N, C-alpha and C positions, 0 to 999 in steps of 0.2 A: 725622121728623127732616129738617131743611132742608139741602140741599146748598149748597156755597159759592156757586154761581152764582145761587142764589135770593135772595140778600140785596141789597137796594137801599140799605140803610143798615147801618152797622156792627152786628154782633151784640152782644148785651148780655153774653154770657158764652161760655165754652167748657167742654167736658167731655172728660175722658180717663179711661179705665178701666184701673186698675193691678191687678196680681195681689194676691190675699189674702196678707197677710204683708209688704206694703210699708207702712211707717210714714210717715204724713204729718207732716212737721215744719213748723209754722207759721213764717213768716219775719218776721212782725211782731214788733218788739222787745218788745212787751207780753205776747206769748204764748209766745215760743220757749223761755224759760228753764224754764217748767213742763213743756213737751213734752220738752226735753232730759233733764230729771231723770227723767221717766216712762220714756223709752227706755233710759236708763242702768240704772234699776232693773230693767227687764224683761231687758236684756241680761246683767246680772250677777247675776240672781236665783239663789240657791244657791251663789254664789261668794263666800266670806267672806274670802279671803286675798289679794285683789287690789285694795286701795283705790287704789294708785298707778295701775294700769291703768284703773280706773274714772274717776279724775280726768282722766287723759290723754284718755280717750274723750269725756268731757264737754267738755273744752277744745277738742278737735278739732271736735266738732259746733258749738260756739259760733263758731269761726273760719269753718267752712263756711257756717253760716247767715248770718253777717254779710256775708261775701263775696257770697253769693247775693243777699241783699237789696240790696246796693249796686249790682248790675248789673241791677236791674229784676226780680229773682226774685219770683214770685207764690206758687209752691208748690215744696216740696222733699220728695221721697219717698226713703226709704232701705229697702233690702231687709233683712228680718229672717229670710228663708228660709234653710234649710240642707238638705243631703242627708247624713244621718248626722251625722258630726262636722264636715262641711265647710260653713262659711257661704257662701251664694251672694251675696257682697257685690256690690252694685250700687246705683246711684242714678239719679234723674230730677229734673232741675231744669226747671221751667216758668218762662219769663221773657218779658218784653216789653221789648226794648231801647229806650233813649231814641230819639226820632225822628231826632236828628241823627247817629246811629251807622251808619245804613244809607242807601243811595241812596233817594231819594224815589220809589219805584216799587212796584208790586205784581206785577211781572213776574218770574217765577222764573228765566228764562234770563238776564235782566240781573243778578239777584243772584248767580247762579252765576258769571258772568264777574267780578263784583266780588270774590267769595271766592277765585277762582283768582289774581287779581292780588295778594291779600293773602298769598299763599304759605302754603298749608295745611301744607306739610311733605312730606318724602319719604315715598312709600308711601301717602299719603292718597288716599281715593276720594271722588269727587264725582259726583252724578247728580241729575237731575230726575225725581221719581217722582209717582205719583198716589196720594193717600190717599182712600179710598172716599168719605167724607162731607166731609172738610175741604178737598178740592181738591188742586191741584198743590203740590209742595213741593220744596225743595232738600234733599238728604240728603248728609251727609258722614260718612266713617268714617276714623278715624286711630288710630295706636298710638304711645304716648309712653313714654319711659323713666321708671322709677320715681323718686319723690322721697321716700325713706323718712322724712325728718324732717317731711314734710307729709302723710304717708299712714299714720300709725300703724305705721311700721316696714316697710311693704310693700316688697318688693324685686323684684316682678314688674312688667313693663310693663303699662300701663293701656290699655284700648281705649275710645274715645269715639265715639258716634254722635250726630249732631245733625241735627234736622229744623228747617228754616226755613220757616214756613208763613205766607203772606200772609193777613192778617186781612181778610175781605171788606169791600168798599166803603171801604177805607182804603189808605194807603201805609205801614202799620205791619206788623210781623212778630211772630209768636209763635214762640218757640224751645222745642223739646223737646231737652234735653241729657242724654243717657244716658251712664253711665260704669261700667266694671267693672275691678277689678284682677286678675280671674281669667284670666290669660293662657291657660292650657291649655283653658279652657272658653269662650274669647272668641266663637267662632263660634256656639255654642249660645246664649250670652247675647244676642248681636246679633239672633238670630232672635226672642227674646223681646222685645227692644226694638222691633223692627219691628212685631211684633204689637200692642204697646201703642200705638205711634204710629198704627196703623191704626184705633184706636178714637176718635181725636180727632174731635169734631164741634162745630159752633157752635150756640149757643142764643140 
């Protein structure tokens, strides 16, 4: 496995290891509808009296997939894990923003300053961290108020953790955007997100 500093030309790909039970939803318009149907069938298997909820679930996934694709999303993972009757709701969006959206730099300190100027919001955390194989990255954590109409009726605050990782030998950035609406379990979920981010490596 090559470290970020070993690349003299841009890597051809990246890899990130997610937990078993995270469903990969393709963002390409030609593939996502089949995947959304498959996930809805899995989620509502054995539930015969909730067609309205199933329809809302599919519409919500369609909206999220389209939004993710429009901002340069390459992969979207959704957790299907649960502890007893409690779903461990969380997601990971991997994206590569357009070149003109960020400063033309690969310096994490410079990007951190840029993000501070964009005002992340009250209570947000920002730091520069080392990912074992992928190199240095900017990490943010923030907590936002619920938007029930956009989150399947969720009424708890959401916690988001985002990693901004410079792609070796370029001035482009790879973003790992994690989110969970499980406010009482936010710290535990964030530990999981940090573990997943630590598996990122270039290929």
